[in-house]
C-alpha positions as CSV (number, residue, x, y, z in Angstrom):
1,M,25.5,17.2,-1.6
2,S,27.0,20.4,-3.1
3,G,26.0,23.5,-5.0
4,N,22.4,23.8,-5.8
5,A,21.8,20.2,-7.1
6,D,19.1,19.6,-4.6
7,K,17.0,22.8,-5.0
8,E,15.6,22.2,-8.5
9,I,13.7,19.0,-9.4
10,T,15.1,19.3,-13.0
11,V,18.7,19.2,-11.9
12,F,20.6,15.9,-11.7
13,S,23.4,15.1,-9.3
14,K,26.8,13.7,-10.6
15,E,25.5,10.2,-9.8
16,G,22.5,10.7,-12.1
17,K,19.9,11.1,-9.2
18,L,17.2,13.7,-8.6
19,Y,17.6,14.7,-5.1
20,Q,13.8,15.7,-4.8
21,I,12.9,12.1,-5.7
22,E,15.3,10.7,-3.0
23,Y,13.6,13.2,-0.5
24,A,10.2,11.8,-1.5
25,F,11.5,8.2,-0.7
26,N,13.0,9.3,2.5
27,A,9.7,11.0,3.6
28,V,7.9,7.7,3.1
29,K,10.5,5.8,5.3
30,N,10.2,8.6,7.9
31,A,6.5,8.5,8.1
32,G,6.9,6.3,11.2
33,F,5.0,3.3,10.2
34,T,5.4,0.0,8.1
35,S,2.9,-1.5,5.7
36,L,2.9,-4.7,3.7
37,A,0.6,-6.8,1.5
38,V,0.3,-10.4,0.5
39,R,-1.3,-12.0,-2.6
40,G,-2.8,-15.5,-2.3
41,K,-4.4,-17.8,-4.7
42,D,-7.9,-16.4,-3.9
43,S,-7.2,-13.1,-2.0
44,V,-5.0,-10.1,-1.3
45,V,-4.5,-8.9,2.3
46,A,-3.0,-5.6,3.0
47,I,-2.0,-4.6,6.6
48,T,-0.5,-1.5,8.2
49,Q,0.2,-0.1,11.6
50,K,-2.5,2.3,13.1
51,K,-0.9,5.1,15.0
52,V,-3.3,7.8,16.5
53,P,-1.0,10.8,17.2
54,D,-3.2,12.4,19.8
55,K,-5.5,11.0,22.5
56,S,-8.1,13.7,21.7
57,I,-8.5,12.3,18.0
58,V,-11.2,9.8,17.3
59,P,-9.3,6.6,16.3
60,S,-11.9,5.4,13.6
61,S,-11.1,8.8,11.7
62,V,-7.5,7.8,11.3
63,T,-6.8,5.4,8.4
64,H,-4.4,4.7,5.6
65,L,-6.7,2.1,4.0
66,F,-9.2,3.4,1.3
67,K,-11.6,1.9,-1.1
68,V,-11.2,3.3,-4.8
69,T,-14.2,1.3,-5.9
70,D,-16.1,-1.6,-4.2
71,K,-13.5,-4.1,-5.7
72,I,-10.1,-2.0,-5.4
73,G,-8.6,-1.0,-2.3
74,A,-5.6,1.3,-1.8
75,L,-3.2,1.3,1.1
76,F,-1.0,4.4,1.3
77,T,2.3,4.8,3.2
78,G,3.6,8.1,3.6
79,S,2.1,11.7,3.5
80,L,-1.6,11.4,4.1
81,P,-2.4,14.7,2.4
82,D,-0.6,13.6,-0.7
83,S,-2.3,10.1,-0.4
84,R,-5.7,11.7,-0.5
85,N,-4.7,13.7,-3.5
86,L,-3.9,10.6,-5.3
87,L,-7.1,8.9,-3.9
88,V,-9.3,11.6,-5.5
89,R,-7.5,11.1,-8.9
90,M,-8.0,7.3,-8.7
91,R,-11.7,7.6,-8.1
92,Q,-11.9,10.0,-11.0
93,Y,-10.1,7.6,-13.2
94,A,-12.3,4.7,-12.0
95,G,-15.5,6.7,-12.6
96,D,-14.5,7.8,-16.0
97,Y,-13.5,4.4,-17.1
98,R,-16.9,2.8,-15.9
99,G,-18.7,5.5,-17.8
100,D,-16.8,5.0,-21.0
101,Y,-16.6,1.2,-21.1
102,G,-19.5,0.1,-18.9
103,Y,-17.4,-2.0,-16.3
104,E,-15.1,-1.5,-13.6
105,I,-11.6,-0.4,-14.2
106,P,-9.1,-3.4,-13.9
107,V,-6.4,-3.0,-11.2
108,H,-3.5,-3.1,-13.6
109,I,-5.0,-0.3,-15.7
110,L,-5.6,2.0,-12.8
111,A,-2.1,1.3,-11.5
112,D,-0.7,2.4,-14.9
113,K,-2.8,5.6,-14.7
114,V,-1.7,6.4,-11.1
115,A,2.0,5.7,-11.9
116,E,1.7,8.1,-15.0
117,F,0.1,10.8,-12.8
118,A,2.8,10.3,-10.1
119,Q,5.6,10.6,-12.7
120,L,4.1,13.8,-14.0
121,Y,5.0,15.3,-10.6
122,T,8.7,14.5,-11.2
123,Q,8.8,16.5,-14.5
124,Q,7.8,20.0,-13.6
125,A,10.0,22.5,-11.7
126,Y,6.9,24.0,-9.9
127,M,5.7,20.6,-8.6
128,R,7.3,18.3,-6.0
129,P,6.9,14.6,-6.0
130,L,4.3,13.0,-4.0
131,C,5.6,11.6,-0.8
132,C,3.6,8.2,-0.7
133,I,3.8,4.8,-1.8
134,T,0.7,3.2,-3.0
135,M,-0.4,-0.4,-2.9
136,L,-3.4,-1.2,-5.0
137,F,-5.1,-4.5,-4.5
138,G,-8.3,-6.2,-5.7
139,I,-9.7,-9.1,-7.7
140,D,-9.6,-9.0,-11.5
141,E,-12.3,-11.0,-13.3
142,E,-9.8,-12.5,-15.7
143,K,-6.4,-12.5,-13.8
144,G,-7.8,-13.1,-10.2
145,P,-6.0,-11.5,-7.2
146,Q,-4.0,-8.4,-8.1
147,L,-1.4,-6.5,-6.1
148,F,0.5,-3.4,-7.4
149,K,2.8,-0.9,-5.9
150,I,3.4,2.6,-7.2
151,D,6.3,4.7,-6.0
152,P,6.9,8.5,-5.8
153,A,8.9,8.2,-9.0
154,G,5.9,6.8,-11.0
155,Y,7.3,3.2,-11.2
156,Y,4.8,0.5,-10.7
157,V,4.9,-3.4,-10.8
158,G,2.8,-6.3,-9.8
159,Y,3.8,-8.3,-6.6
160,K,3.1,-11.5,-4.9
161,A,3.9,-9.7,-1.6
162,T,5.5,-6.3,-0.9
163,A,6.4,-3.8,1.9
164,A,6.7,-0.1,2.4
165,G,7.6,2.4,5.1
166,E,10.0,2.6,8.0
167,K,11.2,-1.0,8.0
168,E,10.5,-1.9,4.4
169,Q,13.7,-4.1,3.9
170,S,13.1,-6.0,7.2
171,A,9.5,-6.7,6.3
172,T,10.4,-7.8,2.7
173,N,13.0,-10.2,4.0
174,Q,10.2,-11.7,6.3
175,L,7.9,-12.1,3.4
176,E,10.5,-13.6,1.1
177,R,11.2,-16.4,3.8
178,E,7.5,-17.2,3.7
179,F,7.3,-17.4,-0.1
180,K,10.2,-19.8,-0.2
181,K,8.0,-22.3,1.8
182,K,4.8,-21.8,-0.1
183,S,3.3,-19.4,-2.6
184,D,-0.3,-20.4,-3.1
185,F,-1.9,-19.0,0.1
186,S,-5.5,-19.3,1.1
187,R,-7.2,-16.2,2.5
188,D,-6.6,-17.4,6.2
189,D,-3.0,-18.2,5.4
190,A,-2.5,-14.8,3.8
191,V,-3.8,-13.0,6.8
192,R,-1.7,-15.1,9.2
193,I,1.5,-14.6,7.1
194,A,0.8,-10.8,6.8
195,V,0.3,-10.4,10.5
196,K,3.2,-12.5,11.5
197,A,5.5,-10.7,9.1
198,L,4.5,-7.4,10.5
199,Q,4.8,-8.7,14.1
200,N,8.3,-10.1,13.4
201,T,9.4,-7.1,11.7
202,L,8.4,-4.6,14.5
203,S,9.2,-7.2,17.2
204,M,5.8,-6.7,19.0
205,E,2.6,-8.4,19.7
206,F,-0.5,-6.6,18.3
207,R,-3.7,-5.6,19.9
208,S,-6.7,-5.1,17.5
209,T,-6.3,-1.3,17.8
210,D,-2.7,-1.6,16.6
211,I,-3.3,-2.5,13.0
212,E,-5.6,-2.1,9.9
213,I,-6.4,-4.9,7.6
214,G,-7.8,-4.9,4.3
215,I,-8.9,-8.0,2.3
216,A,-9.9,-8.5,-1.3
217,S,-11.2,-12.1,-1.9
218,V,-12.7,-14.0,-4.6
219,E,-15.4,-15.4,-2.3
220,D,-16.6,-11.9,-1.2
221,D,-16.1,-10.2,-4.6
222,Y,-15.5,-6.8,-2.9
223,V,-12.9,-5.2,-0.8
224,K,-13.5,-5.4,3.0
225,F,-11.8,-3.4,5.9
226,L,-11.9,-5.5,9.1
227,T,-13.3,-4.0,12.2
228,P,-11.4,-4.0,15.5
229,E,-13.7,-6.9,16.5
230,E,-12.9,-8.9,13.4
231,I,-9.2,-8.2,13.7
232,E,-9.3,-9.5,17.3
233,K,-10.7,-12.8,16.1
234,E,-8.0,-13.1,13.4
235,L,-5.3,-12.4,16.0
236,T,-6.9,-15.0,18.3
237,R,-7.0,-17.5,15.5
238,I,-3.4,-16.9,14.6
239,G,-2.3,-17.2,18.2
240,E,-4.1,-20.6,18.5
241,I,-2.3,-21.9,15.2
242,D,1.2,-20.8,16.6
């Protein structure tokens, strides 16, 4: 890096990059944890590491999984303050949409609005890009299970499976290997694949307090975040299968 190319968000490098955007992506990777999500035929499963930075903190108060509405969940990877900023905006979009049209906002429309908001932060010199990657997941009444990822540049796209964070590429490779074998996963299969992919990526066995799991399924018709007890049951089931 040379000169002042990295000090203003409106200045391009010789390679055509905005360094401030690159910094935002690096901040996500340096957050210290990895997240991923898997879309099956009847559900979407999102999973992330749960790290409590201080023993004096109440563990249940630390989370990167949030409900936007009863039917849409959000998994954030990166800066939690930036994530909460986006969450407030998402809930506002969802509430306005329901008030205007009389039904819940579809996941793909919410993803488009969030991406537009994130992209706005890349246009103004007095703003900095939001240092978080968002995975939106839920069940659409017409399209079924939906999974979208929005990055700090304001780019979004739908996924069958995706990852973000410190070991994004390794997790993505794990997921791609699973999808080469099969793609129409049931809820239980999706949970197993998500857990195993994250375990293999991190080379560790999980306890129920090490991870967070969110599930949107056609059967439940709402987003559910598993309790530590429910996570323990899932880990036991997966261990029995393996």
